[in-house]
C-alpha positions in Angstrom: 52.7 213.0 107.0 50.0 210.8 108.3 47.8 211.2 105.3 50.8 210.3 103.1 51.5 207.2 105.2 47.9 206.1 104.8 48.0 206.7 101.1 51.0 204.5 100.8 49.3 201.8 102.8 46.3 202.0 100.6 48.4 201.7 97.5 50.2 198.7 98.8 47.0 196.9 99.7 45.6 197.7 96.2 48.7 196.2 94.5 48.5 193.1 96.7 44.9 192.7 95.8 45.7 193.0 92.1 48.4 190.4 92.4 46.2 188.0 94.3 43.4 188.4 91.8 45.9 188.0 89.0 47.3 184.8 90.4 43.8 183.4 90.8 42.7 184.3 87.3 45.8 182.9 85.6 46.1 179.7 87.7 43.5 177.9 85.8 45.3 176.5 82.8 43.8 176.1 79.4 43.2 172.7 78.1 41.8 171.2 74.9 38.6 169.0 75.2 38.3 166.3 72.6 35.3 164.3 71.5 36.4 161.1 69.8 34.9 159.8 66.6 35.2 156.1 68.0 35.4 155.5 71.8 37.8 152.7 71.2 40.3 154.8 69.2 42.1 157.6 71.0 41.5 156.5 74.6 44.1 156.9 77.3 47.5 155.2 76.8 49.6 153.3 79.3 51.8 156.4 79.9 50.9 159.8 81.1 50.1 162.1 78.1 49.5 159.4 75.6 46.6 157.7 73.8 46.1 154.3 72.2 46.5 155.9 68.8 49.8 156.6 67.1 48.7 159.7 65.1 47.2 161.3 68.2 50.4 160.5 70.1 52.5 162.3 67.5 50.4 165.5 67.8 50.7 165.2 71.7 54.5 164.8 71.3 54.8 167.8 68.9 53.0 170.0 71.6 54.5 168.6 74.8 51.2 167.2 76.1 51.9 165.9 79.6 48.3 165.1 80.6 45.7 163.3 78.6 42.7 162.4 80.7 39.1 161.0 80.5 36.4 163.6 81.2 33.9 161.7 83.3 30.1 162.3 84.0 28.9 163.1 80.5 25.3 161.6 80.7 24.8 160.6 77.1 28.0 159.7 75.4 30.4 159.1 78.3 33.2 157.2 76.6 34.2 159.8 74.0 35.3 162.9 75.9 39.0 163.5 76.9 41.1 166.5 77.8 44.6 167.3 76.8 47.0 169.7 78.5 50.4 170.8 77.2 53.4 172.5 78.8 55.3 175.5 77.2 53.2 175.2 74.1 50.7 177.0 71.9 47.3 175.7 73.0 45.6 177.2 70.0 47.9 175.3 67.6 47.3 172.2 69.6 43.6 172.7 69.2 43.9 173.3 65.4 46.0 170.2 64.9 43.6 168.1 66.9 40.6 169.5 65.0 42.3 168.6 61.7 42.8 165.0 62.8 39.3 164.2 61.7 39.7 160.4 61.5 40.0 160.3 65.3 38.8 163.6 66.6 35.2 164.6 66.0 35.2 167.9 67.9 37.6 169.9 69.9 37.4 173.2 71.9 39.7 175.1 74.2 38.4 175.3 77.7 39.6 174.8 81.4 40.1 172.0 83.7 36.8 170.7 85.2 34.7 173.0 82.9 31.1 171.9 82.1 30.3 169.9 79.1 29.2 172.1 76.2 26.0 170.5 74.7 24.2 169.1 77.7 22.2 170.4 80.7 20.1 169.0 83.6 16.7 170.6 84.0 13.8 170.3 86.4 10.2 171.1 85.5 7.7 172.8 87.7 5.1 170.1 87.1 5.6 166.4 86.2 2.8 166.7 83.6 3.8 169.9 81.7 6.8 170.0 79.4 7.1 166.2 79.0 8.5 164.6 75.8 5.9 163.9 73.1 8.0 162.9 70.1 10.3 164.5 67.4 9.8 166.7 64.4 12.7 166.8 61.9 15.1 165.6 64.6 14.0 168.3 67.1 12.4 167.2 70.4 8.7 168.1 70.9 6.8 168.3 74.2 3.2 168.8 75.4 4.1 172.5 75.9 4.1 175.1 73.0 6.4 177.5 74.7 9.0 174.8 75.5 8.8 173.5 71.9 9.7 177.0 70.6 12.8 177.0 72.8 13.7 173.5 71.7 13.2 174.6 68.1 15.4 177.7 68.6 18.3 175.8 70.1 18.1 172.5 68.1 17.3 170.3 71.1 17.9 166.7 69.9 17.7 164.8 73.2 15.3 165.2 76.1 14.9 162.4 78.6 14.3 161.6 82.3 17.5 161.4 84.3 16.2 158.5 86.2 13.6 156.3 84.6 13.1 154.1 87.7 12.6 156.9 90.1 9.2 157.6 91.5 9.6 160.6 93.9 8.3 164.1 92.8 11.7 165.8 92.2 13.2 163.1 90.1 10.1 162.5 87.9 10.4 166.1 86.9 14.2 166.0 86.2 15.6 165.7 82.6 18.7 165.6 80.6 18.8 167.9 77.6 21.2 167.9 74.7 21.3 170.5 71.9 23.3 171.5 68.8 23.9 174.8 70.3 25.5 177.0 72.9 24.2 175.5 76.1 24.8 178.7 78.1 22.2 180.4 75.9 19.9 177.4 76.2 20.2 177.5 79.8 19.3 181.2 80.0 16.2 180.6 77.8 15.0 177.8 79.9 15.6 179.6 83.3 13.6 182.5 82.0 10.7 180.3 81.2 9.6 180.0 84.8 6.1 178.9 84.1 7.4 175.5 83.1 11.0 175.3 84.1 12.0 175.2 87.8 15.8 175.4 87.2 18.5 174.1 84.9 22.1 173.3 85.6 25.4 172.8 83.7 26.9 169.4 84.0 30.6 169.5 85.1 33.4 167.1 84.2 35.2 165.2 86.8 38.2 162.8 86.6 39.5 159.4 87.5 42.8 159.6 89.1 45.0 156.5 88.9 42.1 154.4 88.0 44.4 151.6 86.9 44.3 150.5 90.6 40.7 149.6 90.2 41.1 147.0 87.5 41.1 144.2 90.1 37.9 145.4 91.9 36.1 148.5 90.8 34.1 150.0 93.7 30.4 149.2 93.5 27.9 151.6 95.0 24.3 150.4 95.7 21.5 151.2 95.7 21.8 153.9 93.2 19.3 155.8 93.0 19.2 155.9 96.9 16.7 157.3 99.2 18.5 157.5 102.5 22.0 156.0 102.3 24.0 153.7 100.2 26.6 150.9 100.5 30.1 151.0 99.0 31.8 147.7 98.1 35.5 147.8 97.5 38.5 145.9 98.5 40.5 149.2 99.0 40.1 151.1 102.3 38.6 154.5 102.0 40.3 157.4 103.7 37.8 160.3 102.9 34.5 161.0 101.3 33.5 164.2 99.4 30.2 164.8 98.0 29.4 167.6 95.4 26.1 168.7 93.9 25.6 169.0 90.1 26.9 172.6 90.0 30.2 171.5 91.7 29.4 172.9 95.2 31.0 170.8 98.0 28.1 169.5 100.1 29.8 167.0 102.4 33.4 166.2 103.4 34.2 163.5 106.0 36.4 160.5 106.7 33.6 158.5 108.4 31.0 156.5 106.5 28.5 156.9 109.3 28.8 160.7 109.0 28.3 160.5 105.3 25.2 158.4 105.8 23.8 160.7 108.3 24.3 163.9 106.1 23.4 162.3 102.8 20.1 161.4 104.2 19.3 165.0 104.7 20.0 166.0 101.2 17.3 167.1 98.7 16.6 164.8 95.9 18.8 165.3 92.8 22.2 164.4 91.1 25.4 164.3 93.2 29.0 163.3 92.6 30.9 161.3 95.2 34.7 161.5 95.3 36.4 158.7 97.1 40.1 158.9 98.4 41.7 155.6 99.1 44.5 154.7 101.5 46.6 153.6 98.6 46.6 157.2 97.3 44.0 156.5 94.5 41.0 158.6 93.8 37.7 157.9 92.1 34.4 159.7 91.2 30.9 158.3 91.1 27.6 159.8 90.1 24.8 159.3 92.6 21.0 159.9 92.3 18.9 160.7 95.3 15.2 160.0 95.1 
């Protein structure tokens, strides 16, 4: 009887585990990422789930799109990436209709909220003198390293430049943005395996402005950026909480005290970070930071 009771307990625990995993796996809704042809056509509209283009709005209406939002943090073409999410709809059909609207939509893909951008990476070299840009050949970036050149040729790398051109510290003078006409997951794998030249590479995740219309009067200003120890935040709106993430999306700091943020951020390694600010008026904003 005892064995039977224990068996039942194990079965119940297994079922609860399966339900928990299922709820986590399916809680992340599918969205459609959109790259606009022209950054001025198809941007966010005045109402939730709308754009400033009537044709795009008709597609949104047909598919019950309730959220249409700017995907912030793309390092190269930041004004063109948006995200649409629909309710009780066929996401695949929404994707197809958007992809066919070629006068406004350049590219579209089905992804998830906060997912990394598809064609860009951040990478750090082992040395500041090996693997540096040397020019282009048929639109493909070349460097002073033959092995890296082969990787760039294989993955159609068309952009490769320092993340911070004004930085002088060792980590930042070895850190680059890369863009390719390729699957950046495969490019990342190839770079990470080339350990004689590449220290590491990372995806660049999207973040979002929430209620950014509140910042039209006075957008927060952060300086200096890049910073070496700490930075100032100029804003007319009181800040209730500070959260700092690294480039992978890992939470590094969370506090409601600026002094504590200064103390902890001074101890961080050099690199790229994203600062989320929560304001007492209920608004929220994200900012990219570079630490030298």
